[in-house]
Backbone as a chain_set.jsonl record, in Angstrom:
{"seq": "MKWVCVCPLFFRQGIREVSVINRKVIPNNVNDDLVNEKIRFKEVLVINSDGEQLGIKMRREALDIAFDQGLDLLCVAPKATPPVCKVLDYGKYRFEQQKKAKEAKKKQHVTEVKPLRLSPVIDKHDFETKLRHARSWLEDGMKVKIDMRFRGRMMTRLEVGKKIMDSFIQECADLASVEKKPLLEGNTMSTVLAPKKK", "coords": {"N": [[105.133, -7.348, 1.033], [106.049, -6.151, -2.006], [108.159, -7.558, -4.675], [110.567, -5.024, -6.154], [112.304, -5.515, -9.398], [115.178, -4.14, -11.196], [115.997, -3.032, -14.414], [119.675, -2.783, -14.933], [120.067, -1.913, -17.89], [118.789, 0.968, -17.76], [120.804, 1.866, -15.825], [123.183, 1.869, -16.622], [122.625, 3.41, -19.882], [120.884, 5.169, -19.944], [117.47, 6.57, -19.807], [116.489, 7.45, -22.469], [117.639, 5.585, -24.126], [116.598, 2.857, -24.2], [114.633, 2.395, -25.196], [115.255, 1.028, -27.044], [114.527, -1.549, -27.215], [112.414, -2.144, -27.476], [112.724, -2.74, -30.586], [113.333, -4.474, -33.181], [116.562, -6.153, -33.454], [118.908, -6.782, -35.271], [121.057, -9.932, -36.001], [124.459, -9.841, -34.933], [125.872, -12.04, -37.656], [124.087, -12.104, -39.075], [125.048, -10.766, -42.524], [126.692, -8.73, -43.691], [124.952, -5.87, -43.932], [124.341, -2.925, -43.006], [122.056, -1.841, -40.974], [119.261, -0.54, -39.564], [120.232, -0.016, -35.799], [122.765, -0.606, -36.199], [124.004, 1.337, -37.276], [126.215, 3.539, -37.781], [126.802, 6.359, -38.477], [127.613, 9.214, -37.859], [125.504, 11.855, -38.921], [122.46, 11.252, -41.433], [121.405, 10.782, -45.438], [117.825, 10.704, -46.302], [115.9, 8.165, -47.624], [112.414, 7.884, -48.264], [109.551, 4.927, -48.091], [108.097, 4.896, -49.69], [110.01, 5.907, -52.146], [110.805, 9.349, -51.267], [112.686, 11.791, -51.113], [113.908, 12.193, -47.456], [115.311, 13.974, -46.332], [118.34, 14.637, -45.163], [118.95, 14.087, -41.948], [119.486, 13.278, -38.568], [121.076, 10.761, -36.939], [119.891, 8.757, -35.206], [117.504, 10.291, -35.473], [116.842, 9.991, -37.752], [116.253, 6.432, -37.741], [114.205, 6.49, -35.25], [112.042, 7.548, -36.966], [112.102, 5.25, -39.259], [111.42, 3.262, -37.121], [108.76, 4.263, -36.334], [107.107, 3.464, -38.019], [106.963, 0.737, -38.628], [109.208, -0.041, -40.146], [112.634, -0.953, -41.509], [115.287, 0.772, -41.175], [117.861, 0.483, -43.595], [121.372, 1.265, -44.945], [121.925, 2.04, -47.892], [123.973, 3.313, -49.185], [127.098, 3.147, -48.198], [129.116, 5.534, -49.172], [128.968, 7.946, -49.114], [128.704, 11.537, -49.41], [125.826, 12.876, -47.552], [125.883, 9.456, -46.248], [123.415, 7.225, -47.797], [120.554, 6.123, -46.632], [118.027, 4.24, -46.697], [114.196, 4.034, -45.724], [112.839, -0.04, -45.331], [111.406, -2.684, -45.216], [113.493, -4.658, -43.278], [113.745, -7.755, -43.598], [112.584, -8.257, -45.395], [112.995, -7.286, -48.086], [116.117, -8.813, -48.028], [115.407, -11.244, -48.43], [114.353, -11.089, -50.92], [116.543, -10.157, -51.977], [118.173, -12.813, -51.952], [116.613, -14.76, -52.845], [117.096, -12.855, -55.862], [119.362, -14.015, -55.818], [119.398, -16.758, -56.054], [118.918, -17.263, -58.563], [120.507, -16.494, -59.916], [122.518, -18.2, -59.922], [121.166, -20.419, -60.796], [121.494, -19.695, -63.748], [123.497, -19.492, -63.871], [126.047, -22.002, -65.529], [127.911, -24.058, -64.939], [131.452, -25.348, -66.78], [132.003, -29.238, -66.459], [135.767, -30.079, -66.242], [137.26, -32.087, -67.494], [140.12, -35.227, -67.008], [142.077, -36.081, -69.428], [145.856, -38.315, -69.991], [147.38, -39.449, -72.474], [150.036, -41.176, -74.047], [153.46, -40.763, -75.47], [153.484, -43.272, -77.03], [151.559, -44.742, -76.478], [149.889, -47.97, -76.999], [147.77, -50.028, -79.607], [145.014, -50.076, -78.221], [144.867, -48.956, -75.485], [144.979, -46.098, -76.525], [141.772, -46.556, -78.353], [140.137, -47.128, -75.933], [140.836, -44.58, -73.85], [140.044, -42.836, -76.073], [137.227, -43.715, -76.458], [136.386, -42.752, -73.499], [136.61, -40.133, -73.766], [134.971, -39.064, -75.389], [132.38, -39.943, -74.816], [132.47, -37.835, -72.134], [132.393, -36.415, -73.688], [130.629, -35.862, -75.157], [128.445, -35.909, -72.574], [128.878, -33.05, -71.807], [130.838, -31.509, -70.963], [134.228, -30.811, -70.718], [136.619, -32.153, -72.132], [140.725, -32.39, -70.946], [143.415, -32.797, -72.296], [146.763, -34.152, -71.857], [150.197, -34.6, -72.877], [152.882, -36.168, -71.918], [156.238, -35.618, -72.04], [158.864, -38.032, -72.315], [162.67, -38.36, -70.984], [164.684, -39.772, -73.77], [162.319, -38.812, -75.681], [161.352, -36.869, -76.297], [163.252, -36.131, -77.754], [161.419, -36.838, -79.827], [158.988, -35.638, -81.028], [157.488, -35.378, -82.845], [155.714, -37.907, -83.377], [154.356, -37.264, -80.83], [152.59, -35.439, -81.981], [151.645, -36.354, -83.945], [149.571, -38.921, -82.716], [148.011, -36.955, -80.939], [147.268, -35.347, -82.734], [145.837, -36.984, -83.931], [143.896, -38.303, -82.072], [142.452, -35.662, -81.643], [141.122, -35.318, -83.931], [139.481, -38.241, -84.535], [137.911, -36.591, -81.735], [136.111, -35.1, -83.709], [133.187, -34.747, -84.532], [132.072, -33.935, -82.291], [132.987, -33.16, -80.556], [134.895, -29.408, -80.752], [138.376, -27.42, -80.82], [139.15, -26.117, -78.121], [141.287, -25.382, -77.019], [144.589, -24.579, -79.339], [146.629, -27.719, -79.166], [150.133, -27.146, -77.116], [153.608, -26.886, -76.413], [154.516, -27.261, -72.986], [156.834, -27.171, -71.231], [157.704, -29.938, -70.499], [155.087, -31.566, -71.337], [153.061, -31.826, -74.028], [149.469, -30.336, -73.777], [146.291, -29.993, -74.64], [143.204, -29.344, -74.632], [139.758, -29.583, -75.405], [136.496, -29.364, -76.361], [133.032, -29.141, -76.352], [130.511, -29.003, -78.941], [128.309, -26.785, -79.522], [124.5, -27.732, -79.723]], "CA": [[105.874, -6.625, 0.161], [106.827, -6.14, -3.734], [110.465, -7.235, -5.025], [110.587, -5.22, -8.068], [113.352, -6.503, -10.552], [115.212, -2.976, -12.004], [117.061, -3.685, -15.274], [120.567, -2.503, -15.32], [119.933, -1.007, -18.954], [118.69, 1.902, -17.404], [121.531, 2.695, -15.505], [124.383, 1.817, -18.354], [122.239, 3.826, -21.052], [119.421, 5.76, -19.382], [115.974, 6.355, -19.784], [116.148, 7.543, -23.596], [117.842, 4.463, -25.159], [115.704, 1.222, -22.939], [113.408, 2.19, -26.441], [115.175, 0.096, -27.983], [114.706, -2.718, -26.293], [111.473, -2.625, -28.996], [113.381, -2.416, -31.9], [114.174, -5.087, -34.038], [117.407, -6.533, -33.479], [119.879, -7.817, -36.673], [122.067, -10.194, -35.511], [126.025, -9.552, -36.185], [126.168, -12.815, -38.06], [123.824, -12.693, -40.601], [125.371, -10.214, -43.079], [127.711, -7.257, -43.498], [124.69, -4.63, -44.266], [124.721, -1.526, -41.879], [120.842, -1.954, -41.173], [119.144, -0.263, -38.185], [121.637, -0.088, -34.629], [124.218, -0.912, -37.128], [124.876, 2.562, -38.217], [127.22, 4.25, -36.847], [126.777, 7.538, -39.331], [126.27, 11.208, -37.002], [124.591, 12.654, -40.082], [122.386, 10.271, -42.754], [120.773, 11.18, -46.302], [116.412, 9.786, -45.188], [114.857, 7.807, -48.563], [111.065, 6.946, -47.038], [110.023, 3.408, -48.083], [107.931, 5.105, -51.061], [111.165, 6.21, -52.448], [110.577, 9.803, -51.746], [113.435, 12.472, -50.112], [113.088, 13.392, -46.899], [116.181, 14.671, -46.032], [119.498, 14.694, -44.111], [118.837, 13.502, -40.413], [120.44, 13.269, -37.329], [121.084, 8.987, -36.92], [118.773, 9.379, -34.307], [115.98, 11.162, -35.319], [115.953, 8.568, -38.808], [115.712, 5.588, -36.694], [113.102, 6.28, -35.247], [111.031, 7.427, -38.472], [111.676, 4.028, -39.929], [110.578, 2.147, -36.234], [107.963, 4.403, -36.301], [107.054, 3.69, -39.241], [107.455, -0.131, -37.987], [110.287, -0.75, -40.893], [113.947, -0.767, -40.673], [116.348, 1.005, -41.621], [119.288, 0.272, -44.062], [122.21, 2.336, -45.003], [122.277, 1.629, -49.286], [125.167, 4.401, -49.661], [127.522, 4.059, -46.81], [130.668, 5.74, -49.139], [127.951, 8.92, -50.007], [127.823, 12.67, -48.673], [126.474, 12.199, -46.872], [125.482, 7.975, -46.474], [121.918, 7.565, -47.959], [119.776, 5.08, -45.35], [116.729, 3.716, -46.886], [112.785, 3.178, -45.184], [112.318, -1.258, -45.891], [111.077, -3.621, -44.362], [114.931, -5.858, -44.179], [113.636, -8.826, -44.104], [111.481, -8.616, -47.208], [114.529, -6.992, -48.708], [116.902, -10.324, -47.398], [114.623, -12.494, -48.862], [114.284, -10.691, -52.254], [118.068, -10.111, -52.624], [118.321, -14.206, -51.925], [116.159, -15.403, -54.93], [117.922, -12.876, -56.9], [121.372, -14.785, -56.012], [119.922, -18.229, -56.011], [118.171, -17.221, -59.593], [121.992, -16.046, -61.139], [123.163, -19.037, -60.071], [120.821, -20.994, -61.456], [121.708, -19.087, -65.522], [125.57, -19.737, -63.624], [126.601, -22.847, -66.139], [129.865, -24.448, -65.344], [131.527, -27.138, -67.221], [133.298, -29.34, -65.073], [136.953, -30.561, -67.564], [137.744, -34.474, -67.006], [141.432, -34.721, -67.264], [142.603, -37.742, -69.507], [146.904, -38.533, -69.997], [148.073, -40.128, -73.907], [151.303, -41.062, -74.239], [153.644, -40.705, -77.456], [154.568, -45.008, -77.035], [150.778, -45.449, -76.967], [149.562, -48.768, -78.456], [145.826, -49.405, -79.856], [143.3, -51.009, -77.296], [144.616, -47.836, -74.706], [143.975, -45.437, -77.173], [140.453, -46.753, -78.347], [140.006, -47.148, -74.402], [140.538, -43.167, -73.235], [138.784, -42.287, -76.782], [135.62, -43.522, -75.328], [135.882, -41.703, -72.208], [137.207, -39.071, -73.943], [132.964, -38.675, -76.062], [131.743, -39.761, -73.416], [132.338, -36.994, -71.441], [131.958, -34.268, -74.192], [128.569, -36.788, -75.004], [127.328, -35.587, -71.358], [128.542, -31.322, -72.09], [132.475, -31.855, -70.234], [135.604, -30.068, -71.271], [138.38, -33.036, -71.965], [142.133, -32.198, -71.091], [144.32, -34.167, -72.866], [147.825, -33.863, -71.409], [150.703, -36.472, -73.444], [154.028, -36.513, -70.97], [157.572, -36.505, -72.808], [159.83, -38.012, -70.846], [163.887, -38.857, -71.823], [164.664, -39.414, -75.115], [161.178, -38.992, -75.707], [161.607, -35.53, -75.978], [163.714, -35.739, -79.631], [160.432, -37.611, -81.22], [158.611, -34.827, -80.418], [156.574, -35.35, -83.975], [155.003, -38.616, -83.748], [153.597, -37.678, -79.741], [152.191, -34.606, -82.209], [150.484, -36.796, -84.303], [148.929, -39.222, -81.936], [147.702, -36.514, -80.014], [145.995, -34.972, -83.678], [144.93, -38.515, -84.071], [142.969, -38.166, -81.432], [141.845, -34.693, -82.003], [140.367, -35.976, -85.492], [138.241, -38.866, -83.945], [136.113, -36.957, -81.015], [135.796, -33.562, -84.55], [132.409, -34.808, -85.334], [131.77, -34.381, -80.884], [134.298, -31.408, -79.747], [136.342, -28.801, -81.233], [139.262, -27.317, -79.957], [139.325, -24.84, -77.456], [142.96, -25.395, -76.92], [145.441, -25.774, -79.972], [148.475, -28.549, -78.511], [150.661, -26.261, -76.803], [153.92, -27.791, -75.364], [154.44, -26.591, -71.929], [158.744, -27.559, -70.798], [157.821, -31.58, -71.096], [154.15, -31.842, -71.333], [151.801, -31.479, -74.376], [148.167, -30.112, -73.382], [145.388, -28.937, -75.149], [141.526, -28.908, -75.054], [138.333, -30.278, -76.67], [134.952, -28.246, -75.51], [131.644, -29.809, -76.875], [129.75, -28.776, -79.22], [127.504, -26.566, -79.037], [124.139, -28.821, -80.343]], "C": [[105.728, -6.818, -0.952], [108.126, -6.874, -3.731], [109.555, -6.814, -6.271], [112.272, -4.874, -8.719], [113.378, -5.024, -12.358], [116.28, -3.616, -12.847], [118.037, -2.84, -15.569], [120.739, -1.516, -16.692], [120.082, -0.063, -18.504], [119.495, 2.669, -17.079], [122.707, 2.718, -16.286], [124.231, 3.066, -19.578], [121.367, 5.203, -20.548], [118.385, 6.013, -20.032], [115.324, 6.501, -21.795], [116.934, 6.511, -24.502], [117.744, 3.215, -24.999], [115.221, 2.055, -24.542], [113.581, 0.999, -26.81], [115.119, -1.164, -27.884], [114.275, -3.085, -27.551], [111.563, -2.74, -30.13], [113.935, -3.442, -32.387], [115.733, -5.118, -33.935], [118.211, -6.702, -34.727], [120.604, -8.669, -36.036], [123.283, -9.67, -36.203], [126.326, -11.09, -37.17], [125.371, -13.539, -39.267], [124.307, -12.062, -42.07], [125.75, -8.671, -43.217], [126.848, -5.912, -44.057], [124.675, -4.085, -42.955], [123.442, -1.357, -42.3], [120.43, -1.597, -39.395], [120.182, 0.309, -37.157], [123.085, -0.241, -35.26], [125.077, 0.103, -37.655], [125.385, 3.166, -37.326], [127.473, 5.697, -36.985], [126.588, 9.018, -38.136], [125.398, 11.525, -37.846], [123.869, 11.08, -41.218], [121.285, 11.079, -43.433], [119.126, 10.577, -46.44], [116.019, 9.432, -47.257], [113.304, 7.264, -47.84], [111.087, 6.194, -47.461], [109.113, 3.814, -49.528], [109.053, 5.332, -52.397], [111.279, 7.948, -52.37], [111.361, 10.388, -50.183], [113.416, 12.122, -48.987], [114.126, 13.833, -46.14], [117.549, 14.356, -45.652], [118.365, 15.064, -42.69], [119.266, 12.519, -39.624], [120.873, 11.742, -37.456], [119.41, 9.623, -35.777], [116.723, 9.033, -34.079], [115.585, 9.705, -36.869], [115.995, 7.608, -38.394], [114.545, 5.598, -36.61], [111.734, 6.872, -36.398], [110.56, 6.265, -38.861], [111.053, 3.476, -38.316], [109.213, 2.417, -36.241], [106.573, 3.977, -36.879], [106.004, 1.531, -39.59], [108.555, -1.379, -39.134], [112.129, -0.574, -40.4], [114.607, 0.209, -41.846], [117.606, 0.693, -42.101], [119.843, 0.743, -44.746], [122.441, 1.911, -46.584], [123.599, 2.208, -50.036], [126.433, 4.829, -48.621], [128.724, 5.033, -47.465], [130.178, 7.481, -49.567], [128.393, 9.611, -49.215], [127.133, 12.968, -49.196], [125.84, 10.274, -46.889], [124.059, 8.32, -46.497], [121.716, 6.041, -47.128], [118.102, 5.032, -46.67], [115.773, 3.151, -45.773], [112.451, 2.073, -45.551], [112.175, -1.155, -44.963], [112.798, -4.766, -44.849], [113.945, -7.233, -44.121], [112.514, -9.378, -45.596], [113.124, -8.313, -48.397], [115.614, -8.308, -48.816], [116.275, -10.565, -48.691], [114.937, -12.073, -50.292], [116.105, -10.22, -53.115], [118.507, -11.908, -52.415], [118.12, -15.075, -52.561], [116.398, -14.539, -56.234], [119.236, -14.133, -57.041], [120.975, -16.15, -56.348], [119.304, -17.834, -58.178], [119.447, -16.715, -60.831], [122.848, -17.31, -61.226], [122.687, -20.918, -60.852], [121.296, -20.651, -63.374], [122.986, -19.46, -65.25], [125.496, -21.324, -64.81], [127.772, -23.13, -65.579], [130.476, -25.94, -65.347], [132.319, -27.45, -66.459], [134.289, -29.78, -67.014], [137.745, -31.438, -66.675], [139.401, -34.008, -67.532], [141.587, -36.106, -68.475], [144.518, -37.201, -70.556], [146.99, -39.465, -71.623], [149.568, -39.949, -72.929], [151.861, -41.354, -75.821], [153.412, -42.622, -77.58], [152.866, -45.7, -76.871], [150.121, -46.856, -77.213], [147.599, -48.555, -78.645], [144.45, -49.638, -78.996], [144.112, -49.413, -76.497], [144.009, -46.493, -75.557], [142.596, -45.449, -77.222], [139.792, -46.312, -76.648], [139.398, -45.721, -73.81], [139.873, -42.511, -74.506], [137.225, -42.269, -76.441], [135.468, -42.621, -74.392], [135.868, -40.901, -72.593], [135.403, -38.159, -74.733], [132.966, -39.065, -75.095], [130.792, -39.331, -72.879], [132.061, -36.019, -72.532], [130.699, -34.635, -74.69], [127.602, -35.511, -73.418], [128.151, -33.31, -71.05], [130.007, -31.458, -71.467], [133.455, -31.207, -70.966], [135.969, -31.271, -70.756], [139.514, -31.679, -72.251], [142.883, -32.931, -71.415], [145.647, -33.697, -72.631], [148.508, -35.482, -72.24], [152.193, -35.22, -72.323], [155.133, -36.972, -71.797], [158.447, -36.898, -71.692], [161.343, -39.205, -71.609], [163.873, -38.474, -72.964], [162.967, -39.126, -76.139], [160.86, -37.467, -77.376], [162.317, -35.063, -77.795], [162.416, -36.62, -80.596], [158.818, -36.569, -80.943], [156.458, -34.931, -81.99], [156.067, -36.426, -84.016], [154.039, -38.552, -82.205], [152.124, -36.407, -81.022], [150.753, -35.316, -82.722], [149.991, -37.998, -83.638], [148.162, -38.521, -81.336], [146.599, -35.45, -81.416], [144.927, -35.99, -84.077], [143.988, -38.182, -83.632], [142.03, -36.956, -81.492], [140.352, -34.794, -83.32], [139.599, -36.83, -84.915], [137.101, -38.572, -82.612], [136.119, -35.32, -81.901], [134.003, -33.695, -84.853], [131.488, -34.561, -83.351], [132.344, -32.475, -80.789], [134.679, -30.37, -80.718], [137.231, -28.38, -80.398], [139.816, -26.142, -79.604], [140.837, -24.295, -76.994], [143.692, -26.013, -77.855], [146.639, -26.809, -78.941], [149.746, -26.95, -78.404], [151.828, -27.198, -76.308], [154.403, -26.578, -74.361], [155.941, -26.946, -70.964], [158.017, -28.977, -70.898], [157.151, -32.142, -71.664], [152.992, -30.716, -72.461], [150.45, -30.717, -74.32], [147.484, -29.612, -74.768], [143.229, -29.666, -74.99], [140.255, -28.836, -75.849], [136.866, -29.376, -76.021], [134.006, -28.475, -76.169], [131.499, -28.783, -78.049], [128.391, -28.218, -79.03], [126.605, -26.987, -79.713], [122.893, -27.805, -80.658]], "O": [[105.144, -7.882, -1.161], [108.998, -6.76, -2.87], [108.674, -7.329, -6.958], [113.097, -4.038, -8.353], [112.745, -4.828, -13.396], [117.156, -4.391, -12.462], [117.729, -1.988, -16.403], [121.425, -0.496, -16.63], [121.242, 0.35, -18.497], [119.514, 3.834, -17.477], [123.168, 3.825, -16.566], [125.195, 3.603, -20.125], [121.526, 6.253, -21.17], [118.429, 5.52, -21.159], [114.325, 5.996, -22.307], [116.805, 6.68, -25.715], [118.548, 2.415, -25.479], [116.352, 2.278, -24.975], [112.757, 0.095, -26.951], [115.805, -1.864, -28.628], [114.829, -3.755, -28.423], [110.561, -2.854, -30.836], [115.136, -3.544, -32.135], [116.286, -4.092, -34.331], [117.239, -6.779, -35.478], [121.05, -8.046, -35.072], [123.396, -9.241, -37.352], [127.538, -11.071, -37.388], [125.525, -14.538, -39.969], [123.993, -12.815, -42.992], [125.101, -7.688, -42.86], [127.475, -4.97, -44.542], [124.962, -4.716, -41.938], [123.188, -0.934, -43.428], [120.94, -2.067, -38.378], [121.007, 1.105, -37.607], [124.199, -0.006, -34.793], [126.187, 0.064, -38.186], [124.992, 3.291, -36.166], [128.086, 6.348, -36.139], [125.553, 9.585, -37.786], [124.25, 11.456, -37.407], [124.561, 10.151, -41.633], [120.47, 11.786, -42.842], [119.326, 9.459, -46.914], [115.914, 10.371, -48.046], [113.218, 6.357, -47.012], [112.232, 5.827, -47.727], [109.359, 3.11, -50.508], [108.801, 4.891, -53.518], [111.864, 8.336, -53.382], [111.172, 10.067, -49.01], [112.564, 11.235, -49.041], [113.748, 14.154, -45.013], [117.772, 13.272, -46.192], [117.455, 15.874, -42.512], [119.403, 11.313, -39.832], [121.067, 11.597, -38.663], [118.487, 10.438, -35.757], [115.776, 8.481, -33.519], [114.654, 8.91, -36.996], [114.965, 7.361, -39.021], [113.754, 5.054, -37.381], [110.592, 6.413, -36.384], [109.377, 5.936, -38.942], [109.856, 3.23, -38.462], [108.38, 1.512, -36.19], [105.426, 4.079, -36.443], [105.047, 1.195, -40.287], [108.707, -2.601, -39.127], [112.641, -0.208, -39.342], [114.396, 0.27, -43.057], [118.525, 0.588, -41.288], [119.132, 0.992, -45.72], [123.457, 1.217, -46.596], [124.128, 1.794, -51.067], [126.793, 5.949, -48.26], [129.473, 5.484, -46.599], [130.936, 8.178, -50.241], [128.694, 9.073, -48.149], [127.033, 13.288, -50.38], [125.256, 10.037, -47.946], [123.47, 9.147, -45.802], [122.527, 5.118, -47.056], [117.473, 5.945, -47.204], [116.084, 2.218, -45.034], [111.541, 2.254, -46.36], [112.417, -0.349, -44.065], [113.154, -5.308, -45.896], [113.426, -7.42, -45.221], [112.057, -10.3, -46.271], [113.874, -8.984, -49.106], [115.821, -8.702, -49.964], [116.621, -10.125, -49.788], [115.806, -12.722, -50.874], [116.533, -10.073, -54.26], [119.553, -12.091, -53.038], [118.858, -15.992, -52.923], [116.141, -14.959, -57.362], [119.748, -14.787, -57.95], [121.827, -16.875, -56.862], [119.677, -18.756, -58.903], [119.377, -16.611, -62.056], [123.636, -17.577, -62.133], [123.304, -21.927, -61.19], [121.352, -21.626, -64.123], [123.712, -19.773, -66.194], [124.337, -21.724, -64.696], [128.709, -22.355, -65.772], [130.338, -26.972, -64.691], [133.13, -26.763, -65.839], [133.898, -29.794, -68.181], [138.468, -31.45, -65.679], [139.798, -33.008, -68.128], [141.062, -37.163, -68.126], [144.625, -36.291, -71.378], [146.26, -40.448, -71.498], [150.004, -39.298, -71.979], [151.318, -41.815, -76.825], [153.086, -42.953, -78.72], [152.717, -46.907, -77.063], [149.495, -46.585, -78.237], [146.72, -47.778, -78.271], [143.26, -49.394, -79.193], [143.786, -48.48, -77.231], [142.914, -45.969, -75.353], [141.964, -44.695, -76.483], [139.114, -45.32, -76.381], [138.245, -45.503, -73.437], [139.097, -41.598, -74.224], [136.39, -41.385, -76.25], [134.569, -41.78, -74.388], [135.019, -40.207, -72.034], [134.965, -37.024, -74.545], [133.664, -38.496, -74.255], [129.585, -39.552, -72.773], [131.55, -34.923, -72.304], [129.749, -33.852, -74.679], [126.64, -34.744, -73.405], [127.772, -32.572, -70.141], [130.344, -31.709, -72.624], [133.202, -31.179, -72.171], [135.86, -31.638, -69.586], [139.501, -30.697, -72.993], [143.077, -33.917, -70.704], [145.855, -32.654, -73.25], [148.053, -36.623, -72.331], [152.278, -34.001, -72.174], [155.254, -38.114, -72.24], [158.695, -36.376, -70.605], [161.274, -40.218, -72.305], [163.4, -37.43, -73.415], [162.89, -39.389, -77.339], [160.475, -37.314, -78.535], [162.036, -34.186, -78.612], [162.515, -36.936, -81.782], [157.725, -37.073, -80.689], [155.248, -34.708, -81.966], [155.536, -36.386, -85.126], [153.148, -39.39, -82.064], [150.918, -36.587, -80.856], [149.575, -35.178, -82.392], [149.883, -38.602, -84.705], [147.235, -39.211, -80.913], [145.499, -34.963, -81.153], [143.74, -35.916, -84.395], [143.076, -37.745, -84.335], [140.825, -37.189, -81.396], [139.174, -34.445, -83.399], [138.599, -36.205, -84.561], [136.14, -39.258, -82.265], [136.13, -34.32, -81.184], [133.495, -32.72, -85.407], [130.359, -35.032, -83.215], [132.066, -31.285, -80.931], [134.739, -30.895, -81.83], [137.147, -28.768, -79.233], [140.563, -25.373, -80.209], [141.286, -23.179, -76.732], [143.843, -27.235, -77.88], [147.351, -26.315, -78.066], [150.047, -26.102, -79.243], [151.46, -28.255, -75.797], [154.617, -25.404, -74.664], [155.747, -26.878, -69.75], [157.598, -28.928, -72.054], [157.517, -33.031, -72.432], [152.421, -29.652, -72.22], [150.394, -30.29, -75.473], [148.02, -29.01, -75.699], [142.502, -30.483, -75.555], [139.941, -28.078, -76.766], [136.82, -28.875, -74.897], [134.077, -27.636, -77.067], [132.266, -27.824, -78.133], [127.463, -28.856, -78.534], [127.054, -27.004, -80.86], [121.943, -28.187, -81.34]]}, "num_chains": 1, "name": "protein.A"}
């Protein structure tokens, strides 16, 4: 006597839906693309893999067209009326999308901004040390944000701090241009130096 294992899927979904077992199922955690069984629209406009419009089809019919070709159905315009779906190889499509994103990221240049703090009563040695740091960062292509904080009675001597700030900017003039002019906000005067393009 042979034991026969009956899949409970037959009882839950009916014979017609069982054919889904043989189709590719895209895990939900891959991304937010509406692909294959994730498409829930009743009717969709189908575009074939060669770009030919097949017209408006019922969801199940559109899925069958894609799966008969061994391909996937991707919803490319979910907000259109009716939604537009394209027959394609989803794995290849995802690979190309990731490749494009990687290329765009390579072309995108992120400039780091280094902070530097000066004081209105800074001595010559500290000034030169901070100047060396700033010049080094500018040579490496980084921006430098210079802050000068005025405390207590120093607020009455803003011109002294401005003179030191201008002197610092002048010393970096061969490497940098002033991206943001010295500006007093509250009790802090700040400026941003950007490296000159080579």
